[in-house]
Each structure stands twice: as C-alpha cells, then as structure tokens.
C-alpha positions, 0 to 999 in steps of 0.5 A: 262075298257072302256076309259072315255072321259073327257072335261075340261072347266075352265082347267087352273085354280086351279081345272082344272090343278088338274083334269089333274093331276087325268088324268095323274095318270092312264094312259089309263083310261081317255082321254082328248077330250076338253079343254077350258078356258076364257083367258089363251092362254099360259097355254092352248096352253101348255095343249093342246100340251101335251094332244092333245085334239080334240077341244080347245075353248077360252071364250075371242073371241079376243084371238082366232086367236093367239090360232089357230096359236099355237095349233097342226095342226088339232085341232078345235078352238072355242071361246066365249060362243058357244066355251064353250058350244061346249067343254060341249057336247064333252065328257063322263064326263064334268068338269065345273071349270069355275069361277062364274056365267059364268059357267051357259051355260056349266052347262046347255049344259052339262046336257041338252045333257045328259052328266055326269057333274063333277061340281066344278062351284057352283055359276051356280047351286045356281044362276041358280037352276030354269033352272038348275033343269029341265035340270037335268031330261034329260036322261042320264044326272047325276050331280056329285059334285066336291066340297069337301064338297058336294063330301063328302055328296054324298058319305055318302048318298050313304050309307043311304036312304033319309028316314033315313036322320036327317041333313046335316052337312057341315064343314068349316075350318074358313078360314085365320081369324078364332077366329079374332073378327070384329074390327081387321078386319077393315084394312085386305089386299088382301094378308091376305085374300088369306092366306088360312090355309089348301087349295090352291084354286083360288083368288075368291073362297079363298076370299069367304072362308075368309068371310064364304061366300063360305060356305053360297053358299055351303049350298044353293048348298046342298039344290039344290043338296040334296033337304034338307030344310034349316032348316036341313043344318047346318055348323060347323067349323073344322079347320083341314079340314080332315072331309069333311062333315058329314051326321046325321041319324035318329038314331043318327048315324053320317057317315062322309067322311075323308081325307087330304085336296087334291082337286084330291080325289073329282075330281077323284071320279067324273071323276070315278063315280061310280067306285073309283080312284085307286090313294089314293089322300088324304089318312090319316096317322092315326099315325100322326093325333092327333086331330080333333076339331070342333066349332060353326061359328061366325055368327056375325062376318062372316055376309055373312053366314046368308046372304046365308041362307036368300037368300036361304030360300027366293028362286026365284031369290034371290040366283041369287041376293046374288051370283051377289052381291058377285061376284062384291064385291069380285072383288072390294076388290080384286081390292083394291076398297072396305074394306074386311068388306064391302063385306057383307055390299055391298051383304045385300044392294043388297039383299034389292033391290031385285025385286022378279021377278020369274025366268021361263027362262035362259034369266030371270036368266041373267037378275036378275044377271044383275040387281043385278050387277048394284045395287052391283056396285052402293054399291060399289062405294058408299063406301070408298075404303081401 
C-alpha cells in the first residue's frame, strides 16, 4: 500500500490532535508533511519534533520568528494566510480543522489544487458555498466530510443511488440542555454550556451544540455537500450519540451508520477513503448497549435550529451572515459578555439586517462576513451582559 501524505491544518485543536492519533495507529500508512495552527506555538513545536514535517505554518505572523527558532533544522516555516494556504497544498490529503470562517482559504486552496479535502471546518462550506462549489469541480479535487453526521451520510449514500433517496435524517445528541425549558436557561454559565454529555470538542462547537446551532449548520452543510433540498433534511435528537445519521430510501428502508462517539473513526474514514482504516475506533459492544432512543428537537427553546433553516432556504449570502453572527455571539458568550439565551437573539437580529448582496467572488464572501460581524457586534453591545 502506497504511503499517503497528510497535511494537518489546525493540528493543535481537538480534530487535529485526534488526526495524529489516527496517523500513529497505522505506522507506515501515512506521513505528515505539513502542520499548521493559528497561534499554539508550544503544541506545534512538540508535534513537529515528533512528526518531522517539511512545512510548519502559523497563522499569527508575530509568532513566526519564535516558532522558527524552536523547530528542527531544515523545516520550512511560513506565516499568515499564505502559510495556511501553502500547508493546504502540501499533501495528498488535507485535513481542514481550522475553527470558524477562517478556514475558507484552506478549503479553497486544497480543492483548487486538486487535493482530497478532509473537511472538519463546516463554516467555510456554509458561508462560502458560492465560491467553494466551483472549486469542487477542479480535476482531482475530492471533498470527504469529517463531521460525524456527514461522514455517516456519506457512507450510507455509498450504498444507494441518489434516485432512491427520500430524505436525510441528521441526528443530534441534544447537548447539555436537552429537556430543559427556556425559562430554565436564563442564567446558563460557560462551564455548563461546555459540559457536553457525549462528545469532547473545542469550546466553539460545544457551545454550538448546546444551542443546536451546530445542528442547524450541519443541515446547511448537508444541503451543500449532497445537494438535497431542505424539505428533505430532518433533525432528530438521539441522546446516546451512537446512530450518527440516517438515510431514508423511497421504499421506506432506512440505512444508518452506528458507532460509539469517537471522532477518530470519521477522521480515519476521510484519510483512507475509499479504503478503510484497519483500527476499529468506535466499535460497539452490542452486549452492553441497552437502548437507542429518538425524539423531536425542541425548536421553541432552541431557536438557532430554525434560524439556520431560514438562512439556508434564503440562500445567497444568508448562510454567511448566519455563520458570522453566530461566531460573534458565541465568542461574546465565552467571554461572559452575552447571555446564553441571547446568542439566538443576536443571530436573529443580524439576519434581519442581511442586505441580500449576491456572492460571486471570494471578496464578496469576505465583505458579507465583515458586514455581518459589524451588525452582530452592535447587537451584542446593545444587550445586557450575564
């Protein structure tokens, strides 16, 4: 089996470090040729010392000199967006684990250079769909999703044809506040929102899970990945996080992908596709699995889900405005400048100011993102803190 070269962009975060676990699990199958992170110099240096990539990139340019001094001799060091883009073109498979909209240049660079993109950065596809979709048509380019839900759908659709598809069913754990009513969530703390019941993730995506915005973003992502209309994409709450998503066929059959909640399984799937990783991350002991339950999401309490459907159906720049507003609101919540309940309120207020400008270029996407962030920042400033 030929060795696969891998670039890990966002290598110091949750997805990046678990991708290294997958690489370590099968010695000789993968070789990491590039590492990149935004600002975590200490972790990046430790990873480079062990993995010996040819290229290491840091997003924060002011940290480049310190990084270069501490890396093994002969390692190329690049900084800023230019560095992240170079890392996205330095291997057979590019893992984009950058957090938030900042991952868009990485997504475009990987696809436009004809690479296989293992995508964990859903925001770049959601906000930048008008420019990402043409890039997917580049010869050699292939997008394989790392999100557990979309990886599950990808696997299920491989067993059926598009003509047989009735609908997609995206599962949600329900987050830490499943079953709570709106009046019980008025004084939620950051610590409470970060206490996810089944997954270990970074703070931004964990807060998104608590509001169900993460599920709303995944609905938009599913539409963009698989070209399924919104009326045929449903969300169902599944607290055990064992069924990662389902595909319902026209004859009533449902195909599901099941495993224990372990992100190394979808990461391995994306790194190896169309082959399989030989290590059984997430294997289920069926003798001890007692029940699988499903329920409808509480859309009244978790308003972010319907805001995402609204933005997705509006199309154009609306998903970019949704994503930007959510990033600003979540950052304010994590900094204890905004109440948890006001995350949805800030997003709704910002979407109400969407100017409906068309997105035809990367510059258009960047302008939409910037405009939405300004509106969201004003909305945050106009609300009382916790």
